[in-house]
N, C-alpha and C positions, 0 to 999 in steps of 0.2 A: 504494500500500500504506500502511496506517495502522500506525504504530509507537507504542506507549506510551512515554512519557518514562522511566518506571521501568525498562523493558527496555533502553533505550539507555544508561541510567546504569550498567548492569551491565558495559558494554564501554568506557565512557569516563569522564572526570572527573565525579564526581557533584555537584560544586559549580557546574556550569554550569547556568544557567537555560535555559528552552526557546528563547528568542530567540537567545542566544549559541551554543547548540548548533546551531540551524538555520543560523546564519551560517557556522559551521565546517564543517557538512556541505556547504553550497553551495560552499565552497572546494575540496572534493574532487570536485566535479562532480555531486554528488547533489542532485537537485531537491527543494526543500521547497515544496510548493504552499501550505500554510497550517498554522498552529498552532491547534489547537482545544482550549480549556480546558473541562474537565468539572467541575461542582460549584463549589466555592468556591475562588477564587484567593487568593494570598497578599496581593494589594494591597488586599483588602477590609477594612473596619473591623470585624473580629470580634475580640473580646477576652474574656479570662476576668475575671469580676467577682465581688465578694462583696456579698451583700445586707446593707446596714447597718440598714435598717428597712423595715417593711411596715405599711400601714394600709389599711382599706377605702376604696374610692373613694367620695366623697361623693354621687355621682349614679348609681351602678350597684351592684347587689347582687353581681354575679359578677366584678367587677374589683378589683384591688389596686393601690395606688400604692406603688412601692418606691423607696427611695434606694439606689443601687448604686455601690460603689467600682469605677471602671473603669480606673484607672491611678494613677500616683504623685500622690496628692492630689486627683485628679479624681473627681467624683461625677456621677451622672446620675439624674434623676427619670424613672422608667419605669413606664408603666401596663401591667399584666400580667393576663392572663386565666387563667393556669395555676393550678389550685387547690393545687398542691404546693409553691409558692414560700413560703419562710419566712426569718426572720431568721438571719443568719450562714451562709446557704447559698452555696456556690460555684456560679456559673452561667455559661453561655456568653451573651455579649451581642453583638448586632448593633447597631452604632452608626449614626447617620445617615450616609448615603453608601454603606453596605454594599450589595452586590449579592447577592441571594439566588440559589440555584441555578436558579430558574425565570426569572431575568432581572429580577425586580422590584428597583428601587433604593429603599432605605428613606430616608425623610426624617423631619422632625418631624411628629408626628401629634397632632391634638387629639381626645381620646376623652372624650366627655361633659363637656367643659369643662376637662379637664386635659391639658396638653401632655406627650406622651411623647417622651423624648429617646433613643429606641432600642427594642429588642425583646429581652426575655429569652427565650432558647431553652431552655425548661425542660421542656416536655411534648410 
């Protein structure tokens, strides 16, 4: 039987992560075959960022090069294809190392000669 973690948290300590809860269930004699994560997990490198500046990509008409604040004093240069990104916008950012819901792991990507240090999840 598959049980969602949110349902189990209604009946036990909500501060337990899936692995700790599985080990406690095993102590009661309840078999836990596996833990399956859906979507984005907490360990991935997804952050909220603020677009500090945007300018047209020098080699592409439909791309924008953005400088994004991604943490305390940290910035990232990100090449973005979304037409709705603008200065001072708050955006979700997938940083290098992030695993997307389809299993794709993001890395540094060179887009038309400019290295992108992540992906703005804007559109």
